[in-house]
Steps between C-alpha positions, in 0.01 A plus 500: 500500500386278210288194541671185626648240270208268567277748312717463189482125464353357183160330526487118486471384144148403396438144409550426131142361451176532677416234759398161378131381525483326839310201357334354181168324492541122530255219481709213655828354604592363160457803280574413145784687319244665263280609801798632694605703191151628450468602865840691489407669166164604654676711768755654260792268454634453150763282326424219746755215466721252668229340719644246745313332779593353832184361671245786527766762425559631156808698397447719211688768297278782370502870415329747747475859373799456269737320752576129479421346846532156648189395685403250771127403485319293745230332294300415799458857629592701184764698689753657274845618610842562345728208506805549723 
């Protein structure tokens, strides 16, 4: 008869925003707040605020493609990821 129920399932919802950049350009372990802000802005983040540090890790709030995101940035490697 008709197609099975599995054929009628809704597709998984698309993620609200595009993937974050994997990394930013960094020049050293102790990136200044202004250098961190500049590096994030260079890859497309806006409204960068609430920068907190814990060793070489910076926690930042910023907008990415219209969505506010909490970020975790390793200032040694430049790796950018969403905070959990």
